[in-house]
Phi, psi and omega in degrees: 000134182287145173298139169276124187255107184278144166298166175284128188091345185294345177300339184279347187225002180223150173274141180258158173265128181302334171298339178271359192250125174287131176243168178287345174283358180262000183305137171281160182304329182284325172297315181300313185302318179294315183300314182300316179295326178292316181296313181293325170303311175298319182303319183261335185253337180249310181307314181296348183252010190301311189297327181284321179300317180295340176272011176064050160281078192291339179299330175285339179288310180300319182292318174300326172296318179297317182295325175300316175301313171301326188278351185092356186294344174273354194239021178296327185259358185272141175305140181302323180301337181250028175087007185267187183243345171055048173287165177290166181284338171303311170304312180296326177292321185296313176302315178299325178296317180287318186294336181305330185296353191263016179055224182299338171312310180309325177291322170302320179292306185300315180294328181287314192279335184268264191283354169283319185258326187302315182306320172303312182305301197282333189230358181281150173286167172307316176296312181302310178301319179299317191282326192244330190300306177310323185286333182281310180291339179271340185089359175306313180246150172257149176242164180226156185230118184248092181243309185293145181227165181310328187249004183212109175248277175299324178277073184292336180284350178272010177307143186254343181306139178239155176229136178235126177296123173299155181313321185270359179065017182269342186195165175253157176247115178266134175223139184149182183229128181252138191251144175049059184267107172302143189067359188314320184301325186228356178307141172255340178225133190242131161265114192244127180258136178201156186260118172300129188051039180053019181229320195253102178304125195203149192248138174233151170267115193234116175283151174308324192280345183305133176303138174094352173265126179241132182255125179282177180286159178296142178291147171269091193258160175308305187219197190033055186293329187280356181258143181286122177224122183222177162274156171234114184253142183244108184248093187045049181290120177276114180245118190300144182307327181291354180255016166292127187259123173074222189245149182295128179082000187241027174310313179304327178294318183291314184298319182283326178289326177290314178306317171312314179296306179312326182288315179289324174295326175292323177306319179291318180304317183288321172310315180302311187286338179286325174303308181303312181289325183289322170306317176299318181296319184287326174295321178289323180296328186271345175271326184284144181232137166227145182053034176060035176219129176308138189288344180287353175268350177274136189306320184295334170274313178305324183289324178297323185284327184288319180296320186284325176300312178300312172300321176293324179301314176296319178305308183292319179298321182285310178317300180277355161291316180292325174298328181289320178296317181295317181290323179293325180286314185290335176292344176277358183261118187291128175293161182080356180278157184297324180260034185296314184281335170298311178294321180295322180284333174292325176296312178296318183292340172312317193247035175298326179293313179305318175294323173290314174308318179296317182303307185294308190289321183284333176290328185278328171292325183293309182315308186292320183296306187289336177292313177290324180296324174291326177294319182286337169286341183069222183291335178297330185287358180254008178244148186282005179283348180245137180308330186306317181309313183290323183293327184289316177296312189287334182297325201291330184292335186294332178273011176244309181276174196059036179081123180300153179302332170298313180295318178297330179289324180287325175306314184310301175296323183303307185297322185294318172301313187287335173291322180298312177305322178284353178087007183280335181228127182278060188287327183295318177295324173289331185282332174294324175298317177307307179306314185301318175299323180299331180264355182245119175297154174253128176247012175289147184250139183288132171274099191282355177287342177286136176304128183050044184300304185301314188292323179287331176289330181285323179297319176292319179296317177297335170295318175300317183293315175308313181292329176293313185286318175305314182295323183288322177298312178296323174294322185276330186246342180058225175295349179272359172304331178303337178271351185268071192296321175302326186281319178295327173300321181283332178286328174303299186313310183300315176301321181286325178295318185297307184294324171297314181296307182302322179304303176306315186293308179298324177293322179296315193293322188296322195257340183306304190300343183257007176249174179285166178308308181301307182306318179300324180287324177294316172306315187288335174289315179305315183287322178300310178302315181289318179307310174303317173296328179291313182296319180296310172307311177288326171301319179291323178293326178288325179290327179293304181307321180294321176296329185287332184254332188229166181209171175065219189294324173301316175296322180300315186294325179291319188287335171294315178292335170296313180300324179286319187276347181253007184287134176216129181276096179261044184294145188069028181299305186305313178302316183298324182287320181291331180288315175305312187297316184296310184297326174289335180282323177297318180279340188055045178183174172298129193290314198263000000 
């Protein structure tokens, strides 16, 4: 039976079969080997030097990148005909997850392999790739991406940097300042965005050696101290006309398509960081004794461990479900065609809502994780002798770059509603059915003999809630809904919880028949714990959205529906938490 490939955003209106969902348990031997190679590299080449890297010894970062090049870790997305490996997105995400254990080094790696190299791969001419790509995938050169400016962050199109064609037509003169440039201190190639004649937003490939490119001093940052972050100042920087990347005036396509990729890769990276931080917290909790008892045995601590384990299980499930969706879609595009990368990027853009969900959900799971790991450490978590302190500082940037979580939250419903308006998703018809279900009491009983029946029912109900709120919002505000950010944020929170919960449930359903009885019970515990959390989060978001949109009798009816559709019987929740925490403490790591 052929696998059903869902469209982007379709998870909100359709049921998925667990057999169609990719999970970490589906890794091939080759993918596992890639993950192990990456983990071994971090353990031997980077981890022993993390403190020195954080003191900004960037020679260690540059050397590490060259070693990554030798291992093939920089060429995963490059085409085979140009010396790359052209591997699937599952492999790419797995490397990103394992690299995350390298602290600040992972930021340099992610920037280089993602936003630093991909614009060249996707939009560069044959001559540009011949000139630069081998240097980048070998680690000889590091790359950087220059989009943000002092006055334009989320509003990328508001950039003020300019490009003017010289009188002899041989080069452009670029002027302006780029802000918060990762790898700025040592990159040799910069993808720089500027407006030709102050109008046409365009990308350029700029070498460090080009006259007029000035790298500013290192920013003094709260965290990720071992990553280089500088201004890049363009003072009549001379860029040959052959270094214009893509098409004149089409720089926004490069910027936004590459950011979609950056978002799902960031999701994988922060998922890996969450596992690392939780493991550190668990190990400390098993070693630290109070009242002659390891603190992991106290309910106040074990509950944290259980909740975090369940949330990371959902995070991991979401990341690799998305990787599978992307790989399935991209596999339908024949290689070697002239418009291959154009179609390839449209394939990724199809799942832009899910990419944004991955970035937001996984980064916020990491934020919660590192906060609780510091709490588990108590006062010791606040001093730099323990890694918990660094995890806490390093985490914070993840909710800011690759588009702030606020911007990504706004993008999620915005992109889904645009798909609906284009006729790509039948949201209007589904919203109508949701309203009918609101008016019709349900007498169907849950068949508890089916695996994860209660959680599947909850997922279905939360989808109904999303459709109800989206339908009410569209009906009231029409095209002006795009300006109602507070309402869009509540819709985003619903969509995020739905995708995360469904991913966790489908993964557990798929793998439970293949594991031991004990492992199956731990999976069920993780799903129950996360389902309770998702129901509470989604219900709160829906209630807030209802108060924002309606009043009077309609509001009363909506609130009644919200109570009904966010209801979840979490009987046995405390026992589930105690069992999951005890198992995690026995293993002294993330369980799954």
